[in-house]
Every structure is written in C-alpha cells, then in structure tokens.
TORFI-146864 format. One record per residue (C-alpha): residue number from 1; x, z, y. Coordinates in pm, 1 decimal. Example, Ala and Ser with C-alpha at 12.3 -4.5 7.8 and 13.67 -1.06 7.14 Angstrom:
<r><marvex>1</marvex><c1>1230.0</c1><c3>780.0</c3><c2>-450.0</c2></r>
<r><marvex>2</marvex><c1>1367.0</c1><c3>714.0</c3><c2>-106.0</c2></r>
This chain:
<r><marvex>1</marvex><c1>28666.8</c1><c3>25467.1</c3><c2>14820.7</c2></r>
<r><marvex>2</marvex><c1>28361.3</c1><c3>25341.2</c3><c2>15004.0</c2></r>
<r><marvex>3</marvex><c1>28319.0</c1><c3>25667.1</c3><c2>15195.5</c2></r>
<r><marvex>4</marvex><c1>28679.0</c1><c3>25648.5</c3><c2>15314.5</c2></r>
<r><marvex>5</marvex><c1>28600.6</c1><c3>25320.7</c3><c2>15488.8</c2></r>
<r><marvex>6</marvex><c1>28310.1</c1><c3>25459.7</c3><c2>15683.8</c2></r>
<r><marvex>7</marvex><c1>28374.3</c1><c3>25559.6</c3><c2>16042.3</c2></r>
<r><marvex>8</marvex><c1>28122.9</c1><c3>25693.4</c3><c2>16289.2</c2></r>
<r><marvex>9</marvex><c1>27981.6</c1><c3>25475.4</c3><c2>16563.5</c2></r>
<r><marvex>10</marvex><c1>28129.0</c1><c3>25717.7</c3><c2>16813.5</c2></r>
<r><marvex>11</marvex><c1>28476.0</c1><c3>25640.2</c3><c2>16683.7</c2></r>
<r><marvex>12</marvex><c1>28405.3</c1><c3>25266.0</c3><c2>16692.7</c2></r>
<r><marvex>13</marvex><c1>28293.3</c1><c3>25291.8</c3><c2>17052.6</c2></r>
<r><marvex>14</marvex><c1>28610.0</c1><c3>25481.2</c3><c2>17146.2</c2></r>
<r><marvex>15</marvex><c1>28827.7</c1><c3>25220.7</c3><c2>16975.2</c2></r>
<r><marvex>16</marvex><c1>28658.0</c1><c3>24936.3</c3><c2>17159.0</c2></r>
<r><marvex>17</marvex><c1>28670.1</c1><c3>25114.1</c3><c2>17493.0</c2></r>
<r><marvex>18</marvex><c1>29042.8</c1><c3>25187.2</c3><c2>17448.4</c2></r>
<r><marvex>19</marvex><c1>29115.3</c1><c3>24824.7</c3><c2>17357.6</c2></r>
<r><marvex>20</marvex><c1>28921.7</c1><c3>24692.5</c3><c2>17656.2</c2></r>
<r><marvex>21</marvex><c1>29087.3</c1><c3>24935.3</c3><c2>17897.1</c2></r>
<r><marvex>22</marvex><c1>29439.7</c1><c3>24872.3</c3><c2>17767.8</c2></r>
<r><marvex>23</marvex><c1>29423.1</c1><c3>24495.9</c3><c2>17747.6</c2></r>
<r><marvex>24</marvex><c1>29223.9</c1><c3>24455.3</c3><c2>18067.6</c2></r>
<r><marvex>25</marvex><c1>29505.9</c1><c3>24615.8</c3><c2>18266.4</c2></r>
<r><marvex>26</marvex><c1>29723.3</c1><c3>24302.5</c3><c2>18270.8</c2></r>
<r><marvex>27</marvex><c1>29461.6</c1><c3>24122.1</c3><c2>18480.9</c2></r>
<r><marvex>28</marvex><c1>29422.3</c1><c3>24414.9</c3><c2>18719.3</c2></r>
<r><marvex>29</marvex><c1>29796.5</c1><c3>24474.2</c3><c2>18765.4</c2></r>
<r><marvex>30</marvex><c1>29849.3</c1><c3>24112.5</c3><c2>18870.8</c2></r>
<r><marvex>31</marvex><c1>29601.2</c1><c3>24140.2</c3><c2>19161.1</c2></r>
<r><marvex>32</marvex><c1>29857.6</c1><c3>24212.1</c3><c2>19431.0</c2></r>
<r><marvex>33</marvex><c1>30128.9</c1><c3>23975.4</c3><c2>19307.1</c2></r>
<r><marvex>34</marvex><c1>29882.9</c1><c3>23687.1</c3><c2>19265.6</c2></r>
<r><marvex>35</marvex><c1>29664.1</c1><c3>23753.8</c3><c2>19569.1</c2></r>
<r><marvex>36</marvex><c1>29767.8</c1><c3>23442.5</c3><c2>19760.4</c2></r>
<r><marvex>37</marvex><c1>29715.5</c1><c3>23219.2</c3><c2>19459.9</c2></r>
<r><marvex>38</marvex><c1>29368.9</c1><c3>23360.3</c3><c2>19400.2</c2></r>
<r><marvex>39</marvex><c1>29273.7</c1><c3>23305.4</c3><c2>19761.2</c2></r>
<r><marvex>40</marvex><c1>29380.4</c1><c3>22941.7</c3><c2>19741.7</c2></r>
<r><marvex>41</marvex><c1>29160.6</c1><c3>22887.0</c3><c2>19436.8</c2></r>
<r><marvex>42</marvex><c1>28857.4</c1><c3>23059.4</c3><c2>19583.4</c2></r>
<r><marvex>43</marvex><c1>28618.7</c1><c3>22882.2</c3><c2>19818.7</c2></r>
<r><marvex>44</marvex><c1>28607.1</c1><c3>23040.6</c3><c2>20163.3</c2></r>
<r><marvex>45</marvex><c1>28236.9</c1><c3>23079.0</c3><c2>20236.2</c2></r>
<r><marvex>46</marvex><c1>28048.4</c1><c3>23343.5</c3><c2>20434.5</c2></r>
<r><marvex>47</marvex><c1>27832.9</c1><c3>23594.7</c3><c2>20249.0</c2></r>
<r><marvex>48</marvex><c1>27469.5</c1><c3>23501.7</c3><c2>20209.1</c2></r>
<r><marvex>49</marvex><c1>27192.0</c1><c3>23698.1</c3><c2>20379.2</c2></r>
<r><marvex>50</marvex><c1>27090.5</c1><c3>23968.5</c3><c2>20129.1</c2></r>
<r><marvex>51</marvex><c1>26749.5</c1><c3>23931.0</c3><c2>19968.0</c2></r>
<r><marvex>52</marvex><c1>26586.1</c1><c3>24272.2</c3><c2>19934.3</c2></r>
<r><marvex>53</marvex><c1>26330.5</c1><c3>24255.8</c3><c2>19654.6</c2></r>
<r><marvex>54</marvex><c1>26430.6</c1><c3>24583.3</c3><c2>19485.8</c2></r>
<r><marvex>55</marvex><c1>26705.7</c1><c3>24751.3</c3><c2>19688.3</c2></r>
<r><marvex>56</marvex><c1>26677.6</c1><c3>24879.3</c3><c2>20043.7</c2></r>
<r><marvex>57</marvex><c1>26864.4</c1><c3>24685.2</c3><c2>20313.6</c2></r>
<r><marvex>58</marvex><c1>27006.3</c1><c3>25012.9</c3><c2>20446.2</c2></r>
<r><marvex>59</marvex><c1>27036.8</c1><c3>25327.3</c3><c2>20236.3</c2></r>
<r><marvex>60</marvex><c1>27203.6</c1><c3>25665.7</c3><c2>20215.8</c2></r>
<r><marvex>61</marvex><c1>27383.5</c1><c3>25818.6</c3><c2>19919.9</c2></r>
<r><marvex>62</marvex><c1>27065.9</c1><c3>26006.3</c3><c2>19828.5</c2></r>
<r><marvex>63</marvex><c1>26828.5</c1><c3>25707.6</c3><c2>19814.5</c2></r>
<r><marvex>64</marvex><c1>27053.0</c1><c3>25420.9</c3><c2>19709.8</c2></r>
<r><marvex>65</marvex><c1>26891.1</c1><c3>25402.5</c3><c2>19365.8</c2></r>
<r><marvex>66</marvex><c1>26551.9</c1><c3>25223.1</c3><c2>19362.0</c2></r>
<r><marvex>67</marvex><c1>26239.8</c1><c3>25406.0</c3><c2>19246.8</c2></r>
<r><marvex>68</marvex><c1>26063.7</c1><c3>25340.7</c3><c2>18915.8</c2></r>
<r><marvex>69</marvex><c1>26378.7</c1><c3>25206.5</c3><c2>18748.4</c2></r>
<r><marvex>70</marvex><c1>26603.7</c1><c3>25306.9</c3><c2>18461.8</c2></r>
<r><marvex>71</marvex><c1>26967.5</c1><c3>25371.8</c3><c2>18548.0</c2></r>
<r><marvex>72</marvex><c1>27200.1</c1><c3>25124.3</c3><c2>18376.6</c2></r>
<r><marvex>73</marvex><c1>27515.8</c1><c3>25165.8</c3><c2>18579.1</c2></r>
<r><marvex>74</marvex><c1>27653.1</c1><c3>25302.5</c3><c2>18906.0</c2></r>
<r><marvex>75</marvex><c1>28004.2</c1><c3>25312.8</c3><c2>19050.0</c2></r>
<r><marvex>76</marvex><c1>28151.3</c1><c3>25434.9</c3><c2>19377.4</c2></r>
<r><marvex>77</marvex><c1>28473.0</c1><c3>25310.5</c3><c2>19536.5</c2></r>
<r><marvex>78</marvex><c1>28625.4</c1><c3>25101.6</c3><c2>19814.1</c2></r>
<r><marvex>79</marvex><c1>28549.2</c1><c3>24741.1</c3><c2>19722.6</c2></r>
<r><marvex>80</marvex><c1>28662.4</c1><c3>24574.8</c3><c2>20044.9</c2></r>
<r><marvex>81</marvex><c1>28953.2</c1><c3>24815.3</c3><c2>20107.3</c2></r>
<r><marvex>82</marvex><c1>28834.6</c1><c3>24919.5</c3><c2>20453.9</c2></r>
<r><marvex>83</marvex><c1>28859.6</c1><c3>25292.8</c3><c2>20385.9</c2></r>
<r><marvex>84</marvex><c1>28481.9</c1><c3>25339.0</c3><c2>20351.7</c2></r>
<r><marvex>85</marvex><c1>28295.9</c1><c3>25431.5</c3><c2>20033.9</c2></r>
<r><marvex>86</marvex><c1>28096.7</c1><c3>25148.7</c3><c2>19873.3</c2></r>
<r><marvex>87</marvex><c1>27865.4</c1><c3>25155.6</c3><c2>19572.7</c2></r>
<r><marvex>88</marvex><c1>27746.6</c1><c3>24922.4</c3><c2>19297.5</c2></r>
<r><marvex>89</marvex><c1>27410.9</c1><c3>25003.6</c3><c2>19138.6</c2></r>
<r><marvex>90</marvex><c1>27257.7</c1><c3>24840.9</c3><c2>18829.5</c2></r>
<r><marvex>91</marvex><c1>26892.2</c1><c3>24927.2</c3><c2>18773.5</c2></r>
<r><marvex>92</marvex><c1>26632.5</c1><c3>24808.1</c3><c2>18523.0</c2></r>
<r><marvex>93</marvex><c1>26278.0</c1><c3>24801.0</c3><c2>18665.6</c2></r>
<r><marvex>94</marvex><c1>26002.1</c1><c3>24961.3</c3><c2>18458.2</c2></r>
<r><marvex>95</marvex><c1>25742.7</c1><c3>24686.2</c3><c2>18485.8</c2></r>
<r><marvex>96</marvex><c1>25467.5</c1><c3>24772.1</c3><c2>18234.1</c2></r>
<r><marvex>97</marvex><c1>25434.4</c1><c3>24421.6</c3><c2>18088.0</c2></r>
<r><marvex>98</marvex><c1>25790.2</c1><c3>24441.5</c3><c2>17949.1</c2></r>
<r><marvex>99</marvex><c1>25783.1</c1><c3>24802.8</c3><c2>17825.8</c2></r>
<r><marvex>100</marvex><c1>25728.5</c1><c3>24875.4</c3><c2>17456.6</c2></r>
<r><marvex>101</marvex><c1>25681.7</c1><c3>25209.1</c3><c2>17276.2</c2></r>
<r><marvex>102</marvex><c1>25747.5</c1><c3>25268.7</c3><c2>16906.8</c2></r>
<r><marvex>103</marvex><c1>25529.2</c1><c3>25483.2</c3><c2>16683.2</c2></r>
<r><marvex>104</marvex><c1>25779.6</c1><c3>25767.8</c3><c2>16715.5</c2></r>
<r><marvex>105</marvex><c1>25758.7</c1><c3>25758.9</c3><c2>17096.5</c2></r>
<r><marvex>106</marvex><c1>26090.5</c1><c3>25581.7</c3><c2>17163.1</c2></r>
<r><marvex>107</marvex><c1>26054.5</c1><c3>25348.7</c3><c2>17460.3</c2></r>
<r><marvex>108</marvex><c1>26211.2</c1><c3>25004.1</c3><c2>17498.2</c2></r>
<r><marvex>109</marvex><c1>26263.1</c1><c3>24851.3</c3><c2>17840.5</c2></r>
<r><marvex>110</marvex><c1>26287.4</c1><c3>24472.9</c3><c2>17810.5</c2></r>
<r><marvex>111</marvex><c1>26290.0</c1><c3>24408.8</c3><c2>18185.1</c2></r>
<r><marvex>112</marvex><c1>26591.3</c1><c3>24226.3</c3><c2>18331.2</c2></r>
<r><marvex>113</marvex><c1>26846.7</c1><c3>24446.8</c3><c2>18513.5</c2></r>
<r><marvex>114</marvex><c1>26901.3</c1><c3>24396.2</c3><c2>18886.8</c2></r>
<r><marvex>115</marvex><c1>27224.1</c1><c3>24483.7</c3><c2>19067.4</c2></r>
<r><marvex>116</marvex><c1>27279.7</c1><c3>24583.9</c3><c2>19427.7</c2></r>
<r><marvex>117</marvex><c1>27616.9</c1><c3>24605.0</c3><c2>19602.7</c2></r>
<r><marvex>118</marvex><c1>27639.5</c1><c3>24819.1</c3><c2>19915.4</c2></r>
<r><marvex>119</marvex><c1>27923.6</c1><c3>24841.9</c3><c2>20166.9</c2></r>
<r><marvex>120</marvex><c1>27980.8</c1><c3>25166.1</c3><c2>20353.6</c2></r>
<r><marvex>121</marvex><c1>27934.8</c1><c3>25166.4</c3><c2>20732.4</c2></r>
<r><marvex>122</marvex><c1>28106.2</c1><c3>25369.8</c3><c2>21001.5</c2></r>
<r><marvex>123</marvex><c1>27785.6</c1><c3>25566.8</c3><c2>21067.0</c2></r>
<r><marvex>124</marvex><c1>27788.5</c1><c3>25702.3</c3><c2>20711.4</c2></r>
<r><marvex>125</marvex><c1>27517.8</c1><c3>25476.0</c3><c2>20574.8</c2></r>
<r><marvex>126</marvex><c1>27522.9</c1><c3>25197.4</c3><c2>20317.0</c2></r>
<r><marvex>127</marvex><c1>27440.3</c1><c3>24835.7</c3><c2>20401.6</c2></r>
<r><marvex>128</marvex><c1>27325.6</c1><c3>24603.9</c3><c2>20123.7</c2></r>
<r><marvex>129</marvex><c1>27575.9</c1><c3>24322.1</c3><c2>20078.8</c2></r>
<r><marvex>130</marvex><c1>27379.2</c1><c3>24135.4</c3><c2>19814.4</c2></r>
<r><marvex>131</marvex><c1>27122.5</c1><c3>24180.3</c3><c2>19539.8</c2></r>
<r><marvex>132</marvex><c1>27189.0</c1><c3>24006.5</c3><c2>19207.9</c2></r>
<r><marvex>133</marvex><c1>26934.1</c1><c3>23900.3</c3><c2>18948.1</c2></r>
<r><marvex>134</marvex><c1>27011.7</c1><c3>23725.7</c3><c2>18617.3</c2></r>
<r><marvex>135</marvex><c1>27366.6</c1><c3>23860.7</c3><c2>18623.4</c2></r>
<r><marvex>136</marvex><c1>27377.8</c1><c3>24172.3</c3><c2>18403.6</c2></r>
<r><marvex>137</marvex><c1>27226.9</c1><c3>24118.5</c3><c2>18055.7</c2></r>
<r><marvex>138</marvex><c1>26952.1</c1><c3>24353.2</c3><c2>17940.5</c2></r>
<r><marvex>139</marvex><c1>26787.7</c1><c3>24451.7</c3><c2>17613.6</c2></r>
<r><marvex>140</marvex><c1>26605.8</c1><c3>24155.8</c3><c2>17459.7</c2></r>
<r><marvex>141</marvex><c1>26496.4</c1><c3>24295.5</c3><c2>17122.7</c2></r>
<r><marvex>142</marvex><c1>26484.8</c1><c3>24623.4</c3><c2>16931.0</c2></r>
<r><marvex>143</marvex><c1>26781.8</c1><c3>24534.0</c3><c2>16709.3</c2></r>
<r><marvex>144</marvex><c1>27049.0</c1><c3>24494.5</c3><c2>16978.4</c2></r>
<r><marvex>145</marvex><c1>27150.9</c1><c3>24785.1</c3><c2>17202.7</c2></r>
<r><marvex>146</marvex><c1>27345.2</c1><c3>24717.1</c3><c2>17522.0</c2></r>
<r><marvex>147</marvex><c1>27560.4</c1><c3>24974.2</c3><c2>17699.2</c2></r>
<r><marvex>148</marvex><c1>27708.1</c1><c3>24904.9</c3><c2>18043.8</c2></r>
<r><marvex>149</marvex><c1>28006.2</c1><c3>25080.1</c3><c2>18201.2</c2></r>
<r><marvex>150</marvex><c1>28065.2</c1><c3>24997.8</c3><c2>18567.9</c2></r>
<r><marvex>151</marvex><c1>28384.9</c1><c3>25096.3</c3><c2>18749.6</c2></r>
<r><marvex>152</marvex><c1>28573.0</c1><c3>25038.9</c3><c2>19076.0</c2></r>
<r><marvex>153</marvex><c1>28951.3</c1><c3>25083.2</c3><c2>19062.2</c2></r>
<r><marvex>154</marvex><c1>29166.8</c1><c3>25232.6</c3><c2>19338.4</c2></r>
<r><marvex>155</marvex><c1>29258.0</c1><c3>24876.8</c3><c2>19441.2</c2></r>
<r><marvex>156</marvex><c1>28892.7</c1><c3>24775.3</c3><c2>19467.5</c2></r>
<r><marvex>157</marvex><c1>28865.4</c1><c3>24580.1</c3><c2>19141.6</c2></r>
<r><marvex>158</marvex><c1>28506.0</c1><c3>24586.3</c3><c2>19016.4</c2></r>
<r><marvex>159</marvex><c1>28465.2</c1><c3>24587.7</c3><c2>18637.8</c2></r>
<r><marvex>160</marvex><c1>28168.1</c1><c3>24554.5</c3><c2>18405.6</c2></r>
<r><marvex>161</marvex><c1>28222.9</c1><c3>24653.9</c3><c2>18042.6</c2></r>
<r><marvex>162</marvex><c1>27920.3</c1><c3>24538.1</c3><c2>17838.6</c2></r>
<r><marvex>163</marvex><c1>27907.7</c1><c3>24660.1</c3><c2>17478.7</c2></r>
<r><marvex>164</marvex><c1>27666.6</c1><c3>24532.0</c3><c2>17213.7</c2></r>
<r><marvex>165</marvex><c1>27566.9</c1><c3>24717.9</c3><c2>16897.5</c2></r>
<r><marvex>166</marvex><c1>27345.2</c1><c3>24548.0</c3><c2>16640.5</c2></r>
<r><marvex>167</marvex><c1>27132.7</c1><c3>24768.7</c3><c2>16415.9</c2></r>
<r><marvex>168</marvex><c1>27035.1</c1><c3>24470.0</c3><c2>16197.4</c2></r>
<r><marvex>169</marvex><c1>27155.3</c1><c3>24115.6</c3><c2>16133.2</c2></r>
<r><marvex>170</marvex><c1>27523.3</c1><c3>24178.3</c3><c2>16210.8</c2></r>
<r><marvex>171</marvex><c1>27803.1</c1><c3>24415.1</c3><c2>16108.0</c2></r>
<r><marvex>172</marvex><c1>27993.2</c1><c3>24356.5</c3><c2>16432.1</c2></r>
<r><marvex>173</marvex><c1>28020.9</c1><c3>24562.3</c3><c2>16747.8</c2></r>
<r><marvex>174</marvex><c1>28104.9</c1><c3>24334.8</c3><c2>17042.8</c2></r>
<r><marvex>175</marvex><c1>28196.0</c1><c3>24379.9</c3><c2>17405.3</c2></r>
<r><marvex>176</marvex><c1>28267.7</c1><c3>24166.4</c3><c2>17710.1</c2></r>
<r><marvex>177</marvex><c1>28453.8</c1><c3>24299.9</c3><c2>18012.1</c2></r>
<r><marvex>178</marvex><c1>28458.9</c1><c3>24121.1</c3><c2>18348.6</c2></r>
<r><marvex>179</marvex><c1>28692.2</c1><c3>24197.9</c3><c2>18642.4</c2></r>
<r><marvex>180</marvex><c1>28603.5</c1><c3>24096.1</c3><c2>18998.8</c2></r>
<r><marvex>181</marvex><c1>28782.8</c1><c3>24126.2</c3><c2>19332.6</c2></r>
<r><marvex>182</marvex><c1>28632.9</c1><c3>24097.1</c3><c2>19681.4</c2></r>
<r><marvex>183</marvex><c1>28804.9</c1><c3>23830.1</c3><c2>19892.6</c2></r>
<r><marvex>184</marvex><c1>28697.0</c1><c3>23559.0</c3><c2>20134.9</c2></r>
<r><marvex>185</marvex><c1>28357.6</c1><c3>23731.2</c3><c2>20181.8</c2></r>
<r><marvex>186</marvex><c1>28260.4</c1><c3>23721.2</c3><c2>19814.9</c2></r>
<r><marvex>187</marvex><c1>28341.7</c1><c3>23860.9</c3><c2>19469.4</c2></r>
<r><marvex>188</marvex><c1>28549.4</c1><c3>23642.4</c3><c2>19237.3</c2></r>
<r><marvex>189</marvex><c1>28622.8</c1><c3>23671.7</c3><c2>18866.1</c2></r>
<r><marvex>190</marvex><c1>28996.0</c1><c3>23739.8</c3><c2>18820.6</c2></r>
<r><marvex>191</marvex><c1>29005.6</c1><c3>23850.5</c3><c2>18455.4</c2></r>
<r><marvex>192</marvex><c1>28800.6</c1><c3>23909.2</c3><c2>18143.4</c2></r>
<r><marvex>193</marvex><c1>28826.0</c1><c3>24064.7</c3><c2>17796.3</c2></r>
<r><marvex>194</marvex><c1>28612.3</c1><c3>23997.3</c3><c2>17491.2</c2></r>
<r><marvex>195</marvex><c1>28630.1</c1><c3>24187.3</c3><c2>17165.4</c2></r>
<r><marvex>196</marvex><c1>28467.3</c1><c3>24195.7</c3><c2>16823.7</c2></r>
<r><marvex>197</marvex><c1>28503.7</c1><c3>24476.8</c3><c2>16568.9</c2></r>
<r><marvex>198</marvex><c1>28377.8</c1><c3>24426.9</c3><c2>16216.3</c2></r>
<r><marvex>199</marvex><c1>28230.0</c1><c3>24750.9</c3><c2>16085.4</c2></r>
<r><marvex>200</marvex><c1>28265.8</c1><c3>24608.1</c3><c2>15733.7</c2></r>
<r><marvex>201</marvex><c1>28624.4</c1><c3>24477.6</c3><c2>15723.2</c2></r>
<r><marvex>202</marvex><c1>28777.8</c1><c3>24675.9</c3><c2>16010.1</c2></r>
<r><marvex>203</marvex><c1>28915.8</c1><c3>24363.2</c3><c2>16176.4</c2></r>
<r><marvex>204</marvex><c1>28930.0</c1><c3>24404.2</c3><c2>16552.1</c2></r>
<r><marvex>205</marvex><c1>29000.5</c1><c3>24100.7</c3><c2>16772.6</c2></r>
<r><marvex>206</marvex><c1>29047.8</c1><c3>24131.1</c3><c2>17148.7</c2></r>
<r><marvex>207</marvex><c1>29099.6</c1><c3>23826.9</c3><c2>17371.7</c2></r>
<r><marvex>208</marvex><c1>29204.9</c1><c3>23877.1</c3><c2>17735.4</c2></r>
<r><marvex>209</marvex><c1>29202.2</c1><c3>23618.0</c3><c2>18013.2</c2></r>
<r><marvex>210</marvex><c1>29393.0</c1><c3>23641.3</c3><c2>18341.6</c2></r>
<r><marvex>211</marvex><c1>29253.7</c1><c3>23381.4</c3><c2>18582.1</c2></r>
<r><marvex>212</marvex><c1>29523.3</c1><c3>23452.7</c3><c2>18840.9</c2></r>
<r><marvex>213</marvex><c1>29822.6</c1><c3>23388.9</c3><c2>18614.9</c2></r>
<r><marvex>214</marvex><c1>29629.1</c1><c3>23148.5</c3><c2>18387.1</c2></r>
<r><marvex>215</marvex><c1>29723.1</c1><c3>23333.1</c3><c2>18069.4</c2></r>
<r><marvex>216</marvex><c1>29527.8</c1><c3>23417.2</c3><c2>17753.8</c2></r>
<r><marvex>217</marvex><c1>29625.9</c1><c3>23701.0</c3><c2>17519.5</c2></r>
<r><marvex>218</marvex><c1>29483.0</c1><c3>23751.3</c3><c2>17169.8</c2></r>
<r><marvex>219</marvex><c1>29541.4</c1><c3>24063.0</c3><c2>16958.6</c2></r>
<r><marvex>220</marvex><c1>29409.7</c1><c3>24101.9</c3><c2>16605.6</c2></r>
<r><marvex>221</marvex><c1>29436.1</c1><c3>24441.6</c3><c2>16435.2</c2></r>
<r><marvex>222</marvex><c1>29292.4</c1><c3>24641.4</c3><c2>16145.0</c2></r>
<r><marvex>223</marvex><c1>29128.4</c1><c3>24969.2</c3><c2>16248.9</c2></r>
<r><marvex>224</marvex><c1>29097.3</c1><c3>25082.0</c3><c2>15885.4</c2></r>
<r><marvex>225</marvex><c1>29466.7</c1><c3>25033.8</c3><c2>15803.4</c2></r>
<r><marvex>226</marvex><c1>29711.0</c1><c3>25140.4</c3><c2>16073.2</c2></r>
<r><marvex>227</marvex><c1>30003.9</c1><c3>25022.0</c3><c2>15860.2</c2></r>
<r><marvex>228</marvex><c1>29902.6</c1><c3>24660.0</c3><c2>15932.7</c2></r>
<r><marvex>229</marvex><c1>30091.2</c1><c3>24539.9</c3><c2>16238.8</c2></r>
<r><marvex>230</marvex><c1>29869.8</c1><c3>24385.7</c3><c2>16509.3</c2></r>
<r><marvex>231</marvex><c1>29918.4</c1><c3>24012.7</c3><c2>16565.4</c2></r>
<r><marvex>232</marvex><c1>29962.9</c1><c3>23905.0</c3><c2>16926.2</c2></r>
<r><marvex>233</marvex><c1>29959.3</c1><c3>23550.9</c3><c2>17065.6</c2></r>
<r><marvex>234</marvex><c1>29976.0</c1><c3>23409.1</c3><c2>17418.6</c2></r>
<r><marvex>235</marvex><c1>29846.0</c1><c3>23080.9</c3><c2>17557.9</c2></r>
<r><marvex>236</marvex><c1>29828.5</c1><c3>22908.4</c3><c2>17894.5</c2></r>
<r><marvex>237</marvex><c1>29476.4</c1><c3>22829.5</c3><c2>18014.9</c2></r>
<r><marvex>238</marvex><c1>29378.6</c1><c3>22551.2</c3><c2>18258.8</c2></r>
<r><marvex>239</marvex><c1>29378.4</c1><c3>22637.9</c3><c2>18628.1</c2></r>
<r><marvex>240</marvex><c1>29038.1</c1><c3>22616.1</c3><c2>18793.5</c2></r>
<r><marvex>241</marvex><c1>28853.3</c1><c3>22763.4</c3><c2>19096.7</c2></r>
<r><marvex>242</marvex><c1>28763.3</c1><c3>23129.4</c3><c2>19060.1</c2></r>
<r><marvex>243</marvex><c1>28401.9</c1><c3>23195.8</c3><c2>18960.8</c2></r>
<r><marvex>244</marvex><c1>28175.2</c1><c3>23387.6</c3><c2>19196.9</c2></r>
<r><marvex>245</marvex><c1>27983.9</c1><c3>23696.5</c3><c2>19089.4</c2></r>
<r><marvex>246</marvex><c1>27621.3</c1><c3>23598.1</c3><c2>19033.7</c2></r>
<r><marvex>247</marvex><c1>27700.9</c1><c3>23243.3</c3><c2>18927.5</c2></r>
<r><marvex>248</marvex><c1>27567.2</c1><c3>23310.4</c3><c2>18576.7</c2></r>
<r><marvex>249</marvex><c1>27447.4</c1><c3>23572.3</c3><c2>18332.0</c2></r>
<r><marvex>250</marvex><c1>27740.8</c1><c3>23778.8</c3><c2>18203.2</c2></r>
<r><marvex>251</marvex><c1>27648.1</c1><c3>23741.4</c3><c2>17838.1</c2></r>
<r><marvex>252</marvex><c1>27966.6</c1><c3>23564.4</c3><c2>17729.2</c2></r>
<r><marvex>253</marvex><c1>28320.7</c1><c3>23499.8</c3><c2>17855.6</c2></r>
C-alpha cells in the first residue's frame, strides 16, 4: 500500500509544470484584451540607465552570457514586439567565498543570481536594457534546491517559473510563477501562479492571480487519487498599480 503511494520526483515535477502552464494561461490570454487597463495602472517612467557590473553593455549572441558564472536561465524572444530578437539571461557568479564543496565532490553555489535583459538592435547586436540584482532567488542552503525556467511567449510575455524541492524539513514541492509584460518603458507584473504539492498526502493546490482582470483562481486536487474531483474557487482581488520587475526578490507571490 505504501509503495503504491510513492511517485518519482520526475513525475512530481511534470505535474507541477503542467499545473503552472495550464493555470498561468488565463493571465497571458488576457494581455491583449486588458492592455489599456494595464497601461492606466502602470506608471509611465523612462527606463533607467543600465548598470553594467556583470553583463556587457553591448553583446552578440555568442558572448551574451557572462564569464565565470553558472547558467540558471536563458530565453530568447521578442519582448518589446519590434520584430527583433531579445534575450533574458540569468547567471549565478562563481565567487569563491560563497562556493562550497561536499566530501563527494558535489559543488554548491550560494552566490546570488544576477539577471540581464537585452534588446535586439537593427545592426544585429544586443543592447543591455537593465541588469537586475536581488530579483531571482538562489540557493541558500544544501537542503533546498531551486530550479528556474525562463520563457518568452510569442506575444512577448516574460515568465519565470521557480520551483523549490526540499530534501529535508518539508514534504512539499513548491513553485512560484511570475508573468511580466513590457510596456511604458518597463516590465510590469500582470499575473502569477503559486503551487504546493504534498509528497505525503498528494494534495496539490494551485493559486493563480490575474492583475489585469483582478481575479484570483484556486484549484485543489489530489494527484494520488484521480477519482477525486478538483475543487475550484474564484475571488476578486483589489485593484492596485502594476508592480515593476526588480521591485523585490521573487521568493513569494
């Protein structure tokens, strides 16, 4: 009986990824219909001058990733919908003071990730729009593993899916997904998903927020028993100005 309730971590990861992708769509699909409303909520400010501490101010496709860093995430697409290819790069520096090696040779990198967003130029190069620190969470201890999936949709929506797996102290696998759109010279949060899957009970809860339509969706299901019907609820959330990318660490919704 106990063995029947065990599922592999690969299957858990697939379940979470499917939930995040499916439920995150309602925020993405509302981008066009709610564009004017989002623009009214967002503050119209010019982009700041990029600070280049890790990323080059101008790069090519071959040298866009900084040296002496671990790759955490990279995505190509058209963020500003100008027909040119843009790129988002998340890199974790390998500063020696925050590197740790186990007895078996496995290496931990406890440095904080840094993100660079580049816009394509008409001469085929990439110009740094902005460099972000203290935005993407990184590994803080040896018991929590973080996996980042970065994506740019055909409509230019930038998404970060951050999944947490705890090897000790918790039986949950959690994820947070954030959706951003470029408008008014900056990136604004238009939607988010958060999910928690209990590896012990099989309960899977996914909560989705649409900041353009001001709606919240909650779905609770049982991944161990497909005969149990998922429970879905909807709520209206308060209207507030859209949050800029880089305003905080993306460690919670």
